[in-house]
N, C-alpha and C positions, 0 to 999 in steps of 0.2 A: 468222616468228612473233615478235611483240614480247613482251617479258616485263618484269615489274617486281615489286617486293616491296610488297604492299599493307599499310599500317599504318593501321588505322582503329578507331573506336569507334562503337557504335550505342546509341541511347537510346530508351526509351519515354517518351511525353510525356503528362502529365496534362491534363485539361480546363483550358482557360484559360492554358496555358503561354505565356509571353512570352519571346522570344529576348533574352538580355541583350546589352548593349554589350560586345563583346569587344576593343575598342580598348585597347591597353596590356597585354593579356594574352598571355604567351608570345611576345613580340616582334612582335605584331600592331600595326601603326600605322594601318591603314585597312581598311575592309570594302568590297569591290567591289559594284557594282550587281547585283541579283538576275538570274539567268539562268534563265528559265522553260523547262522541258524536259518533253516527253511521251515516256516510255520504255515500250517494249512488249517483253517478254522471254519467250521460250519456253525452258523448262528441259528438258534431256534426261537420261535415265538408262535403266538396264535394267529389265526387269520386276521383278527382285529388288532394285532400288534399290542396286546395288553401289557406285555413286559416292557416294551419300548416306551409305552405311555407312562409307565411307572419308573422309567429310567433304570430299568434292570436289564442286564444282558446275560444270556445263557448260550454257551458255545461248547462245541466238542473240538478240541485242538489236537493235532498230531504234529510231531517235530518239537524241537526245543527242549528245555529242561523241565517243563511242567505240563507234559501232554496229559490230556484227560478232559473231564468235564469242568468247566469254570462257570461259576455263578457270581456275578457282580451286582451289588445294589448300593444305593446311597447310604452313607453313614456319617452323620455329623459334619457335612461339608466335604468329606472325602468319600471313598468307596470301600466297602468290605468285599472280600473275595473268598468264596468257598471253592475248594477243589476236591474232586473225586476221580480216582483212576478210571479209565475206560478200557474195555477189552476190544480187540480188533473187530469183533462181530457186532458189537452194540451200536445201533444207529438211532435209538430212541432214548430220551432222557430217563435215567433210572428213577425209581420211586423216591429215593432219598433226596433227589434234586427236585423232582416235580412237586413234592410236598412243600418244599420251601417257597414255591411261587403260586400255590393253589389259590391264595386270596386275590392274586392278580389275574390268573387265567380263568377263574370262575368255572373250572371244569372243562374248558375248551381244549382241544387237542393241540399239542406242541409239534410243530413241523419246521423243516428248514426254511429260512427266509433269505439268507444271504451266505455267500462263501467269500472268505477273505484270506488271501495268500500274502505272506509277508517275508521278504528277504531281510532278515535282521542281523545287524552287526552290533553285538553287545560288548560293552566294556565295563569292568568293575572299577569304581572309584574307591580307593582304599585309604584308610587313615594310618597314622603312625603305628597303631597297635596291630595292623594287618587286617582288621575287620573292614567289611565293605560298607562304606558310607552310603553309597547309592549305586544304582545300575543305570548306565546311559545306553540307550538303544537307538541306533540309526536305522530307520525302517523305510524300505521301498515297498509300497503297498499296491496290490491290485485287487479289486473287488468285483463281485458279480451278484446282483440282486436276483434272487430265485423266485420273486413274485412276478405275476403276469405283467409284461411290459417293462420289466426291470432292465437296467442298463449296466454297463461295466465302466469302471473308473480306475485311474492310476494316479499316485502322488507320492511325494517324499516327505517324511516327517521325522521328528526327533522326540524321544520320550525319556524322561528321567524319573526314576522311582527310588524313593528313600528306603534304605534297608536298615542299617544300624546307626545312621546319623540322626541328628535332631532337626526339628523344623527350621531352625535358624540356618543350618547348613544347606538345606534345600533352597531357602530364600537367597542365599549368597550364590549358589550355583545357578539359580534362575537368573539372577542379575547378570552374571557373566555371560550366559548364553544369549540373553537379550542384547547385551552390548555387542556381541559378535554378529547380530542380525537376525537371530531366531525370534519369531513372534508367537505369542500364545495362540493355540489352535482355536479357530472360530467354531468349529464343529465340536459337539460334545463327545463324539466317539467315532471310531472307524465305522461302526455299524450305521451311524447317522449318515455318514457320507455314502456308504454303500446303498442305503435305501433311498437317498435323495429326497424327492418331494413326498414319498410315502411315509417318511419318518414323522410320527405323530407329535402333536403338542403334548406337554406333560399333563398329568392329572391336575385338574383345578385351574388350568390356564384359561378356560373359557368363561370365568366369572366376570360379568360386566354389570354396568348399571349404576344407579345411585348408591351412595355410600352405605345407607342403612340396609338396603337389600343385599349388598355385597357382604356386609358384616354378618348377617344371619346365614347366608349361604356359605361363607368362608368358615364359620364356626362349625357348621355341620360337616363340611368337607374335611376340616382338620381332624374331626373325630373319626370319620371314615378312613382317612389316611393313616391315623394312628393304629386302627385295627389292622390295616394291611401291613404296616411297618412292623408291628409287634407279633403278628401271626407266626412267622417262622421261628422266632425266639421262644414263643410260648410252646410250640411243638417240641422244641429242644429241652424244655423243662426249666427255662430261665424264670426264677421267681419274680424278679423285678419286671420282666415283660408281662407276666400275668397281672401284676398290679397296674401297670400302665394301660393295658388293654381293658381292664375292668373299669378304670377311671374314664376311659373314652366311651364305654357303653353307658356309664352313669350320666355323662354329659349329654349324650344323645337322648337318653330317656328324659332328662330334665328339660332339654330344649323342646322336645315334642310336647311336653306338658305346659311349660311356661309360655310358649309362643304359638300354641295350637291355632288361635284365630288367624294367624298370619301364614299358616302353612296349608297345603292342599294334600288330599289323599286320605286313605284309611289309616289315620294316625293311631287309633286304638289298637288295631291289629299290628301295625309296625312297632308300636311301643311294646306290645306283648312279645314280639320276636326278639327285640333287643333285650328285654328283661330275661328271656330264656338264656341268651348268651351270658348276660351278667351273672345269672345263677350258676352256670357251669364254671365260670371263672372264679366266682365267689367261694365256691366249695373248696377249690384248690388254694386260693389265697388265704382264706380263713384258717385253714389247717396250718399253713406256713407261719402265719402270724401267731396263732395260738401256741404252736409248738415252741416258738422263740420266747413268747411271753411266759408260759408255764415253766420252761427251763430256767428262765431268769428268776422266777419266784422261788423255785426249789433251791437254786444255787444261793440265793440270798439268805436262806435260813441256816442257823447253826446246825452243824452235823448231828448234834444230839437230838434235834427236833424233827429230823427226817427219819421217820420210822418205817422200815420196810422198803420194798423196791419201788418207791414212788416215781422216780425219774424214768425207770425202765418201763413201768406200766403206762405212763403218760406217752412216752415216745412210741411204744408199740401200738397203742390205740390210735393215736393221731397219724402214724405212718400208714396204717391200714386204710384209714379213712381217706388220706391224701392220695394213695395209690388208686383207689376206686374213683376218686374225683378226677384224677388225671386221665384215666381211661375214658371216662364219660366226656371229658372236655375234648380229647383228641377225636373221639367218634363224632362229636358235635361239629368240630371244625372240618371234618372230612365229609360232612353230610351235604346233600343238595339243599336242605333247609338253610344252612349257613350261607351257601353260595347265593341263593335267592335273596337272602337278607341284604347282602352286600350290593346286589343289583338294585334292590329297592332303595337303598340309601343313595346310590348314584342318581337314581331317578328323582329322588326328593331334592338333592342338591341342585339339579338342573331346573326343576320346577320352581324352586325357591328363588333362583336367579332371575325369574321372569316377572312375577306379579308386581303390578304397580302400586298395590295398596300398602306395601311395606315402606313406611315413612319413619324418619327419626323419632317423631313424636310418639307414634304407636309402639315402636320398639322400646323406647325408654319407659313408656307407661306399663308395658307388659313386664319389664324387669322390675319396676317399682312394685307392682302388684305381687310379684313373687316374694319380695321381702316383707310386704305388709301381711301376707298370709302366714309367713313364718313367725313374725312377731306376735300375731294374734294367737297362734297355736301355742307358743311358749307361755303367753299370758294365762292361758287356760290349762296348762299342763299340770294336773294335780296327781298324776300317776306316772309310773316309770314308762308305761306304754305310750302315753301322750308326750312325755318328754322325748322319747325316741322319734315320734312322728314330727315333733318340732325340729329336731336335729336334721331329719331328712329334708324338711322344708327349707331350713337355712342352707342346706347344701344346694338345693335348686336355686335359691337366691344368689348364692355365690357364683354358680355357673352362669346365671343370667347377667350378673355384673361383669364377668369375664367376657361374655358375648358382646356387650355394648361398649367395651373398652375402646374400640376404634372411634366411637362417637363421644364417649365421656372422658377419655383421656386418663390422666393420673388420678382423678377423683374416682373413677370406676375401678381402677386397679387398687386404690387404697381401700375402697369399700369391700372388694373381694378379699383382701387381706384381713380386714377386721372381722368379716363374717367367718373366715376360716378359723380365726382364734376362738370365736364363740362356738362354732361347730365342733372344734376339737375338745373344748371343755365339756360339751354335752356328749361328745363321742367317748370320752374317757369314762363317763358315768355308765354309758351303755355297754362299753367293753367290759367294765367291771361286773356288770350283771351277767353278761354272757359267760365270762370266765368263771364266775361263781357257780352258775348252773352246771357248767361242765365239770367243775371240781366236785360238786355234789354227786353227780352221776358216777364219776370215777371213784369217789369215796365209797359209794354203795357197792360198786362192783368189787372193789378191793376187800370190803368187809365180807361180801359173799364168798370171796375166794379164801377167807380165813386170814387175811392180812390186817395189820393195824391201820385203821382209818384216821388216826389222830391228825396226821400231817395234812390230809385233804381238808379237814375242818379248819385247821390253822390257816392254810392258804386261802380258804374261802373268806375267812375274817379279814385277812390282809387285803384281798381284792375289794371287799365291801368297803373297807376304810378308805381305800384309794378312790373309789367311786364317789363317796360322800365328800371327800376333800375337793374333788374336781368341780363339784357343784358350787363351791364357794367362789370360783372364778367367773361364774356366769353373769352376775349383775354388772360387774365392771366391764366385761366383754360386751355385754348388751348395750351399755351406754356408749361405748366407742362405735358400735355399729350404727346406732341412731345418729351420732354426730357425723359419721362419714356419709350416711344416707342423705342427710340434709345438704351436705356439700355437693352431692351429685344430683339429687332429684329436687332439691329446694324445699 
């Protein structure tokens, strides 16, 4: 499936609009001959318009230069587009496309919801090097809603899409078109105009009420949205997406624990389901991190101290474990259990937006208690296991501080940063313990296979030393946390 980042602008055109000469604007030195295209696209969504609610569009287009299946979704203020060829007989989205939107559809059937025909006259805006700076499309559009009671519409619009130009070129072209009378389109898409009043509000748009209540609901919603956003990238094997999705599940779990008295529902069961997804993601993420960490340790040693196929053994063992983890993760994301979890989180967000008992005072008090519990656990941490528990508690305190940032402002943000530093120091110690145990196991396996285990022991010592050094940063980091906590909580 081909993918690209789509950077474009759409405009409404007044009667009598005349396209200005764009030569000399934004690096454009010539305008290509008009390319006349007849485009016919059928848009797919669920009965509940789950894709449109997530500002995602899925269409099957014929005609033009890019016929096939097109999947567009938000990407950092612009839109990403994935394309897949379609054969003439195919009228249902292929699995490669359907899997990309499973977190939005929740297993609901995808069916046609609108048909959009476009008479497009496209011109290439080229630079001095002959490359295409941008494509300018003059579109005359006719749409038909395929939903019950749907209507037909017609209009004229202009679209400019950046190709090889830079963002500054797009801004200058935009200014020239506006000066000629073009106005930024009020509607977010052709589909929105086709569906008219049926086009839904975006996910999260219904959060209302006092600021404290909205802060809690918005934080939960943000983690739900992160799951949905990262889901397709996780399926594609993106390591960073796995990390981001795992962090979202951790934030969810933390919120369910720290703010339980302010939430409704079977929170223990919901926490357990989120923990299940965290575990699936963690197995993959841990393998990726450990592979990079151990490769670095081996590489840092002088060649004469690396005895035997150390790097090859580590790579092989971790690769096999990671492959199994990815299979389990994909199966989990494809399961009804995961779909049900997303639906439950939706319900939790809506329930949280209603209760009157969520006040600023109670929200801040719960966040403060999360930090107090963490501090108490660290004070009594006499073993590595208890040190690890203190680290997890500080992570919950950090997420709690993030949650109350809309209420606590910069003081809450500063506390979250200070707790992150302390959490990292404790985390480096825990990581060293986990790394050392893995090296011990690999050393035993190597010895059993008749290999020299010297290097594994050496690396174990290096990891242990690093972990001990990291604990030296804890007292100072703890003092900074306490100072930041006083500034926020008093």
